[in-house]
C-alpha positions as CSV (number, residue, x, y, z in Angstrom):
1,X,129.5,-70.7,-2.1
2,X,129.7,-70.2,2.0
3,X,131.3,-66.9,3.7
4,X,135.2,-67.1,4.2
5,X,135.8,-68.8,7.5
6,X,137.8,-65.3,8.1
7,X,134.2,-64.5,10.1
8,X,132.5,-67.2,12.1
9,X,129.2,-66.3,13.1
10,X,126.0,-68.9,13.3
11,X,123.2,-67.3,10.8
12,X,120.6,-70.1,11.5
13,X,119.6,-68.3,14.6
14,X,118.9,-65.1,12.6
15,X,116.7,-67.4,10.6
16,X,115.1,-69.3,13.1
17,X,114.3,-66.3,14.8
18,X,113.1,-64.3,11.5
19,X,110.1,-67.0,11.2
20,X,109.7,-67.6,14.9
21,X,108.3,-63.6,14.2
22,X,106.6,-64.0,11.4
23,X,108.8,-61.7,9.7
24,X,109.8,-62.2,6.0
25,X,113.0,-61.1,4.6
26,X,111.8,-58.3,2.7
27,X,110.5,-56.9,6.2
28,X,113.9,-57.0,7.9
29,X,115.7,-55.3,4.4
30,X,113.1,-52.7,4.9
31,X,113.9,-52.2,8.3
32,X,117.6,-52.5,8.0
33,X,118.1,-50.6,5.1
34,X,119.6,-53.3,3.0
35,X,117.9,-55.5,0.3
36,X,116.8,-59.0,0.7
37,X,119.8,-60.7,-1.3
38,X,121.8,-59.4,2.0
39,X,119.7,-60.9,4.3
40,X,120.0,-63.8,2.9
41,X,123.8,-63.9,2.5
42,X,123.5,-63.3,6.0
43,X,120.8,-66.2,7.1
44,X,122.3,-69.2,4.6
45,X,126.5,-68.1,5.7
46,X,127.2,-66.7,2.0
47,X,130.5,-65.2,0.8
48,X,128.3,-62.8,-1.7
49,X,126.3,-59.4,-0.7
50,X,129.1,-57.5,1.4
51,X,132.8,-56.3,0.0
52,X,134.5,-57.4,3.2
53,X,134.1,-59.2,6.7
54,X,133.4,-55.5,8.3
55,X,130.0,-54.5,7.0
56,X,129.3,-58.2,7.4
57,X,129.7,-58.3,10.8
58,X,128.3,-54.9,11.4
59,X,124.6,-56.0,9.2
60,X,124.8,-58.8,11.8
61,X,125.0,-56.5,15.1
62,X,122.2,-54.9,13.8
63,X,120.1,-57.5,12.6
64,X,120.4,-59.3,15.8
65,X,119.0,-55.8,17.1
66,X,115.9,-55.7,15.3
67,X,115.0,-59.3,15.9
68,X,116.6,-58.7,19.7
69,X,118.3,-61.6,19.4
70,X,121.8,-61.5,22.1
71,X,124.9,-61.0,19.8
72,X,126.4,-63.5,21.7
73,X,124.2,-66.6,20.5
74,X,125.3,-65.4,17.0
75,X,128.8,-64.3,17.0
76,X,130.9,-66.3,19.2
77,X,132.3,-64.1,22.4
78,X,135.8,-66.1,22.2
79,X,136.4,-65.9,18.1
80,X,139.6,-63.3,17.8
81,X,139.0,-63.0,14.5
82,X,135.2,-61.2,14.7
83,X,136.8,-58.7,16.9
84,X,135.5,-55.3,15.3
85,X,138.5,-53.5,17.4
86,X,141.2,-55.2,15.7
87,X,139.7,-55.1,12.4
88,X,140.1,-51.3,13.1
89,X,143.9,-51.3,14.5
90,X,144.6,-53.0,11.4
91,X,143.9,-50.3,8.9
92,X,145.4,-48.0,11.5
93,X,148.5,-49.7,11.1
94,X,148.2,-49.7,7.7
95,X,147.3,-45.9,7.1
96,X,150.6,-45.1,9.8
97,X,152.9,-47.8,7.3
98,X,151.4,-46.0,3.9
99,X,152.4,-42.7,5.5
100,X,156.0,-43.6,6.8
101,X,156.4,-44.6,3.2
102,X,155.1,-41.4,1.6
103,X,156.7,-38.6,4.1
104,X,159.9,-39.1,2.8
105,X,159.1,-39.4,-0.7
106,X,157.2,-36.2,-0.9
107,X,160.0,-34.1,1.0
108,X,162.6,-36.1,-2.1
109,X,160.0,-34.8,-4.6
110,X,159.8,-30.8,-2.8
111,X,163.5,-30.6,-3.0
112,X,163.9,-32.0,-6.3
113,X,161.0,-29.8,-7.7
114,X,162.6,-26.2,-6.1
115,X,166.1,-27.3,-7.4
116,X,164.2,-27.7,-10.9
117,X,162.5,-24.5,-11.2
118,X,164.9,-22.5,-10.0
119,X,167.4,-23.5,-12.4
120,X,165.0,-22.5,-15.2
121,X,165.0,-19.4,-17.1
122,X,162.8,-16.9,-16.0
123,X,160.5,-17.2,-19.3
124,X,160.4,-20.6,-19.2
125,X,159.2,-20.4,-15.8
126,X,156.1,-17.7,-16.9
127,X,155.4,-20.6,-20.4
128,X,155.0,-23.4,-17.8
129,X,153.0,-21.2,-15.1
130,X,150.8,-20.0,-18.6
131,X,150.1,-23.8,-20.2
132,X,149.1,-24.8,-16.5
133,X,146.3,-22.6,-16.1
134,X,144.7,-23.4,-19.1
135,X,145.6,-26.4,-20.4
136,X,144.5,-28.5,-17.7
137,X,140.9,-27.5,-18.3
138,X,139.5,-30.5,-20.3
139,X,135.4,-30.1,-21.2
140,X,132.6,-32.0,-19.5
141,X,132.0,-35.3,-21.1
142,X,128.7,-35.7,-21.7
143,X,126.7,-38.5,-19.7
144,X,124.1,-40.5,-21.9
145,X,121.0,-42.7,-19.7
146,X,121.5,-46.5,-20.2
147,X,119.0,-47.7,-22.3
148,X,118.1,-50.7,-20.8
149,X,117.3,-48.0,-17.2
150,X,113.6,-48.4,-15.9
151,X,111.2,-45.0,-17.1
152,X,110.5,-41.8,-14.6
153,X,106.7,-41.6,-14.7
154,X,104.1,-39.5,-13.2
155,X,100.8,-39.6,-12.2
156,X,98.7,-37.3,-13.5
157,X,97.7,-35.8,-10.3
158,X,101.2,-35.6,-9.3
159,X,103.2,-32.2,-9.4
160,X,107.0,-32.3,-8.8
161,X,107.7,-29.6,-6.5
162,X,109.8,-26.6,-6.4
163,X,113.1,-26.9,-5.3
164,X,113.9,-26.5,-2.1
165,X,117.1,-25.9,0.2
166,X,118.9,-28.4,2.3
167,X,117.2,-28.4,6.1
168,X,118.1,-30.9,8.4
169,X,119.6,-31.0,12.0
170,X,122.1,-34.0,11.6
171,X,122.0,-33.6,15.8
172,X,118.6,-34.6,16.4
173,X,117.9,-37.8,17.7
174,X,114.6,-38.7,16.3
175,X,115.9,-38.0,12.5
176,X,118.2,-41.3,13.0
177,X,117.9,-44.7,11.8
178,X,118.7,-47.5,13.3
179,X,122.8,-48.1,13.1
180,X,122.5,-46.4,8.7
181,X,125.7,-48.4,6.8
182,X,126.4,-46.7,3.3
183,X,127.7,-49.1,1.1
184,X,126.4,-47.2,-2.0
185,X,129.9,-46.5,-3.0
186,X,130.3,-50.5,-3.1
187,X,126.7,-51.8,-4.7
188,X,126.3,-53.4,-7.6
189,X,122.7,-54.6,-7.5
190,X,121.2,-51.2,-8.3
191,X,117.6,-50.0,-10.0
192,X,118.3,-48.4,-12.6
193,X,115.8,-45.4,-13.8
194,X,116.0,-42.4,-16.6
195,X,113.6,-39.9,-18.4
196,X,112.7,-39.8,-21.6
197,X,111.4,-36.3,-21.6
198,X,113.0,-34.2,-18.8
199,X,111.9,-30.9,-17.9
200,X,114.3,-30.0,-15.4
201,X,117.9,-29.8,-14.8
202,X,119.8,-32.9,-13.9
203,X,122.1,-31.5,-11.3
204,X,120.0,-32.4,-8.6
205,X,117.5,-34.4,-7.3
206,X,114.6,-33.9,-4.5
207,X,113.5,-36.2,-1.6
208,X,110.2,-35.8,0.8
209,X,110.6,-38.5,3.9
210,X,107.3,-39.8,4.8
211,X,109.2,-41.1,7.9
212,X,112.4,-40.4,9.7
213,X,115.1,-42.2,7.9
214,X,119.0,-41.8,7.2
215,X,120.1,-42.1,3.2
216,X,123.5,-41.8,1.2
217,X,124.2,-40.7,-2.3
218,X,127.0,-40.6,-4.4
219,X,127.0,-38.5,-7.7
220,X,129.3,-38.9,-11.2
221,X,132.6,-37.1,-9.4
222,X,132.6,-40.0,-6.7
223,X,131.3,-37.1,-4.1
224,X,129.6,-38.9,-0.9
225,X,126.7,-37.3,1.2
226,X,124.7,-39.0,3.8
227,X,121.6,-37.2,5.6
228,X,119.1,-37.6,7.7
229,X,116.0,-36.7,7.3
230,X,113.0,-36.3,10.5
231,X,109.5,-37.2,9.2
232,X,108.0,-35.1,7.0
233,X,111.3,-33.3,5.9
234,X,112.3,-32.4,2.0
235,X,115.4,-31.7,0.7
236,X,116.7,-31.0,-2.8
237,X,120.6,-33.0,-2.9
238,X,122.9,-30.6,-6.0
239,X,125.8,-32.4,-7.8
240,X,126.7,-34.3,-11.7
241,X,124.3,-37.4,-12.2
242,X,124.1,-40.4,-12.5
243,X,123.2,-40.2,-9.4
244,X,123.5,-43.5,-6.7
245,X,121.1,-43.6,-3.7
246,X,120.5,-46.4,-0.6
247,X,117.2,-45.2,1.2
248,X,114.4,-46.6,2.3
249,X,111.7,-46.4,-0.7
250,X,108.9,-47.3,1.5
251,X,108.9,-43.8,3.0
252,X,111.1,-41.8,0.3
253,X,109.3,-39.6,-2.5
254,X,112.1,-38.9,-5.1
255,X,111.8,-36.7,-8.1
256,X,114.8,-35.7,-10.7
257,X,114.6,-33.8,-13.6
258,X,110.5,-32.9,-13.0
259,X,109.0,-36.4,-12.7
260,X,108.2,-38.6,-9.8
261,X,110.2,-42.0,-9.4
262,X,108.0,-44.8,-9.2
263,X,109.8,-46.8,-6.7
264,X,108.7,-50.4,-5.5
265,X,109.6,-51.6,-2.2
266,X,112.8,-53.4,-2.5
267,X,114.1,-50.7,-4.5
268,X,117.1,-49.8,-1.8
269,X,119.9,-49.2,-3.9
270,X,119.0,-47.2,-7.3
271,X,120.4,-45.1,-9.8
272,X,119.4,-42.3,-11.4
273,X,120.0,-41.4,-15.4
274,X,120.0,-38.0,-16.8
275,X,118.4,-37.9,-19.9
276,X,119.8,-38.7,-23.4
277,X,118.7,-34.8,-24.2
278,X,119.2,-32.7,-21.0
279,X,120.2,-29.0,-22.1
280,X,118.2,-28.0,-20.2
281,X,119.0,-24.2,-18.3
């Protein structure tokens, strides 16, 4: 299935150069923190692999940069549909139109709310305020692990590290990976991991980075975070499981619920499920 005509480029240029440099797709995927299917999608102009042309175009530029190929050989310079600035301008125009509609509506709702409240009896106003402060608090929904998820294992000689506080310097140039693009919020091809016998709470995970890298994570509350780690740096991320992560598995040591996650070289996008019984303090 070929990619849409909105983004015109020649993926075969990258394919030929990769083979010329004797690199595999997994080699390139490791450098770009993408998966092998996304590299194939770029090379063969497939419609799958990316949520939109904006992310595809950014990934193509990164791919060309890794192979030291002029981007003009891949994406025609005279193709107006490939102008990234146009994409951003379209987004800005949409935002302006959206807010031009929301602002008058918000003003009308504000005036209506004030008229409604001021016309209520005093005891009814108090009753509404009391209900808002109590009834709107909902009980947390228990999260169960995916039955098809892979188990998290630990070697006999491996000892899960103690929880450490986040300690990184995002301004240090050596910490930044090559033009990292976080797509974990839209990723669908994830490797699932779960713990059969959790020994730690599922409210955090611990990571040690053997080399400088950028990675991102999103929890069940859709809170997205991106971190820049230096070589040898370690940190703890706190949130609500399950966690989705986009990272470089070849340079990462990951611990969850007191166990070491056995990452494979192609596990760029993973999901950490809490154990079915996780009532640890």
